[in-house]
N, C-alpha and C positions, 0 to 999 in steps of 0.2 A: 504494500500500500504506500509506504514511504517513497519507494522508487517511482511508482506511478504518479504520485503527487509531484515529485521533482521533475519528471519528464514533462508533465503538463505545464509546470511553472516555467521550465526552460523554453517550451514552445511559445509561451505567452511573453516571457521576458528573458531573452538570451543572457542578460547580465545577471547571472545567478551569483549567489554568495560564494566565497572561497570554500566554506564548509560544505556547501552543496557539491562543488566540483570534487572535493576530496572524497566525500561519501560515494559519489557515483564511480569514481575511479577504483575505490576499494570494492565496491559491489562488482565492478567489471572483473577484478582479480578473483573474487569468490566464484563468479560465473565461469571463469576460465578453469578453476579447480573442478567445478562440476562437469565441465566439458571433458576434462582430462580423465575423470573417473569413468565417464561413459566410453571414452576411447579405449580405456584399459580393457573393458569387456569386449569391445569391438575387435581389439587386437587378439585377445585371448581366444575368442571363437573364430577368428579370421573371417568375420562377417563381411569384410570388404571384398572377399572373393565372389560374393553373391552378385556384385555389380561389375565383375570382370576386371577389377583393379589388380595390379601386380604387387602392390604393397600398401601398407597403411598410409605411408607418406604420399604415394601417388593418388590414393583415394581422397586424402585431405586436399591435395592441390586441385583435384577435379571438382569434388562435391562442395568443398568449403571455400573454394576460390582463394587459396593461399599461395604465397610464393614458395619456391622449393625450400629455402632456409627456414621459413616459418613452419612449414609442414614437418620437416625433419625435427625441428625443436619440439613441437607438440608430441610427435611420435616417441621421442626419447623420454620426455617427461612422463608420458603414459606408461612406458615400460618400466620405469624406475621408481615411480612414486610409491608403489606398494612397499618397496624396500626402505623407504625413507619416511618413517611415521611422523617425526617431528616436523619435517618440511611439509608433508601433506596436511597436517593439522593446522600449521601456521597459515598456509595458503587458503585453506577452506574457511578459516576464521577472518581472513583479511589482514592478518598481522604482518605478512610479507607480500611483496608483489609477485606477479606471474613471472617477470623476467628474472627475479632472484631465484625462484624455484627452478626455472629452466636452467639456470647456470649451475645450481647444485646437482641437478640431474645429469647435466653434461659432464660434470666432474666425476660423478659415479660411473658414467659410461666409459670414461677414460682410465680411471684407476681402480674401479671396482666399488661396489656399494659398501663393503665392510669398512674400509678406511674412512669413508665419508660418514658412516653412522657413528664411528668413534668420536668424530668432531662435530656431530650434527647440532648439538646445543650451541656451540660457539658460532657455527655458521648461521643458524637461524637468528641469533642475537645480532650478528654483524649485518645480516640482511635487513633487519629492522632499522638499523642506524645509518646504513650507507646507501647511496644510490647505486644502480646496477653497474655503472662503470667502475666506481671505486670498489664495489664488492668483488669484481672480477680479480682485483689484486689479491684478495684474501684466498680465493679458490686457486689462483696460480701458485701461491705459497704452499698451499696444502698439496697440490699436485706435485710440486717439486720435492717436498719433504717425503712424500710417500713413494714417488717413482722418479728419482732424478735421471735415470737412464731414459725413461720415456719422455721427460721434458727436453732432454738433449736431442733425442731423435726428432721431436716436433720442431725444435729450433732449426735443426739441420734441414728438415723438409721445407720449412718456411724460407730458408736461405736458398734452397735449390729452385724455388718457385719465383724468385725475383726476376723482373724483366723491366725493360724501359724502351719506349719507342719515341722518336723525335723526328717528325717529318714535316715537310713544307707542302702547303697546298698550292693550287694553281694561281691563286691571287696573292701569294706571298706570305700568308700567315703560317705559323708553325703550330703543330699539334704535339703536345707532350702528354704521355700517358704511361703508367707503369705500376709496379708493385715492388715494395722493398721489405726486407725482413726487419725485425725489431731494432737491431743495431743500426742498420743503414737508415731507416726512417728516423730514428732519434737523432742521428748526426745531421741529416738534412733539416729536420725540424728545428734543431738548435741553431743551425746556421741561418735559417730563414728568420727566426724570431729576432735575431740581432739586427735585421734590416727592415722589419715591419714597423712602420712609423706609428706612433700613438694616434688613436682616433680623436679628432677634435670636432667641434661643432660644424666646421665647414667641409669636413671630409665626407664626401658622398660615395666613396668607393665601397663596393661590396667586399666582404672578407676574402673571397676568392680573388678579387682584383688586387687587393693588398698583397696577397701571397705571390701573385704573378709579378708584381712590381718588385717585391723583395728578391725573387729569384734572379731577375734581370740585374738588380743592383748588386747582388752577391757576385754574379759573374763579372760585372764591371769593376768592382772593388777587390777582386781576388788577390791583388798584389798588396793589399793593406795600405794603399796610398803611396807606396814606394815605386821605384823603377822596376820594370819586370826583372825577375830573377833569372839570369842566364848563367848556367853553370859551364864554365870554361876550364878545361884542364890543360895547362900549358907549362912545359918545363921552363925554368929560368933561362936556360941557354937560348930558347926560342925567343923569349922576350928581349934578350940581349942581342939578337940577330947573329948569333955565332954560326959560322959555317958548319953545315952538316946537322944542324939541330932539327928535330922532327917537327911536324906540323902540330898545331894546337887542335884540341878536340872540343867541339862545341856540341852540347847536348841537343838532341833532336836534329842534328845536321851532320854532314860529312866533315872530315878534317878541314880546318881553315888555315889561312896563311898567318904568318907572324905579324903582318901589318894589321890584319883585322884584330888579332889578339891584342896588339899594342893599343889600337883604337878603343876596344872595349875596356882595356885596363886603364884608360886615361881617367875615368871618373867612375870608380866602382869600389866595392868592398873586396879586399883580397883575403884569402885564407891560405895559409901556407901548410903544405903537407910535406914533411921531411921523409925521404925514402932512404932505405938501407942500401947496402952494397949490391943486393940482388933485386933492387927496384921494388922491394916490399915496404909498404908503409910501416913505420915504427909504432909500437904499442904506446898508447897514451899513458898506460900504467896506473889508471885510477880505478879503484874498486867502487862501483856505484850500481844502483839498480836501474838507472836510466842511462842510456847511451849518450854521453856528452856530445854536443855538436861537432867538436874537432874529431872525435873518434868516428862519428857517423860519416864525416867527410872522407876520412881515411878508408873506412869500410867501402864507401862508394867507389873510390879510386881502385882499391884492390880487387873487388869482385866484379865491378862493371855492370852489375845487374843481378837478377835472380839466379842463384846457384843451383836451383833444382834442375835435375837433368832434363835437357831439351827445352827449357824455358828461356825466352829472350826478352822478358820484361826488363825495362831500364831501371836505374836506381830510384827515380821519383815514384815509381809504382811499387817500391819495395820497402820492407821493414827490416831492421836488424833483429836477427833471431839468435837467442842463446842456445848453443848446442846442448849445454848442461844448464838448466834453468837456475837463476840466482837463488830461487827458493830452496834449491837442492845443493847449494854451495858453489854453483858455477860463477866464475869471475866475469865481470864486464871488461873483457880484454879482446883484442883482435883475434887471438888464437881460439877464442870460444864463441866467436860471432860469425855469422854468414848473412848475406842478403837473401831474403825470400820475398817474392811478390805476395800481395795480400791473399791471392787465391791459394798459393802453396803454403803460406804461413798458416792459413786457416786449416788446410788439410792436416798439417802436423799437430795442431793443438786440438781443434774441435772434433776432427774426424779420425784421429788415431793413427795417422801415417807415421812411419819411422824413417829417420835419415841415417845414411851411412856413406862413407867415402868408398868409391869404387877403385879398382886397381889402376884405372886410367886417371885418377885424381879428380874425377867428377863426383859431385854430390848426388846421390841417387835416393829416390823415395820409394818406400815399400808400403803397400796398402795393409790395412788391419788384418785381413785374412791371411796374409803371409806371416805376420807376427804370430798369429794363433798357431799356424802350422809349425813354426819354428819352436 
């Protein structure tokens, strides 16, 4: 009766009170709980087969006009709600929202109902206090604590599904579209936030337009307001024009003449790398967890790019990798460092590849299944 009164009042006066809106929303959640209970029986008896559907999700998409994600979410909640009594009770009484219950059910589907039941009281309390987005942080922590290997597999799968397209249309516009994993997205978001201007009264740009402007500004200001950073490797003898001196090496380019090197050196920042008798960069000799800039430059000169066998990624695309991690007592010294591109660096850390020096002096990578066989 209360609901009917509110519906009639809303029809007559759309400006309902805040409490009316809250009441209707909670009623909607309780109604969702009733729908899920009915779906449980539909799924148990496989009644959806009577209408020639191939699954409960497909039946929901067809008969209830739901999007695929919405249908899968409802089907998962229907399957698991019987195993989650506190969640079922809180949803039926309107103490938690439908989205909270769906997130708890999804967690049960990923790690099993038993671990979720052990923490169900905590989860229901958190669901009452947090919005669905913040509540997802709670379930993520639970999933990691109960199944860290599964969480890592999910992260690796998200990383493998990354993609980006950047194409120009006939009228000169560019279309940018893609998908990033959690780390990549956080890096891009952090960079964009530093260029998104605060909204003032006269700013009529949409949030999406401000992000687009921020991306363009990020690309324009990528050098931090300084001159472009051109990495030039040049022996002192070349700068001095000594006879027989080798050409200079300009990153992203072919070897260049001494005169170009002298011109670029007229107004630039110089970094000296002292080489030993065998043209090997000398160790900086400092024990530190972070590779100091001078040591990184020496590492760039020595390795010339990613040392993973068959990789040709240049130094700017690479990280310094400790062969023996400093957490395990490895030193931050040149004899314990190699350059690895981000892809191969990730293979070694997140995906369990092993590195070893081959008889030809090349650094080779071995996949996890070879480690297990060994």
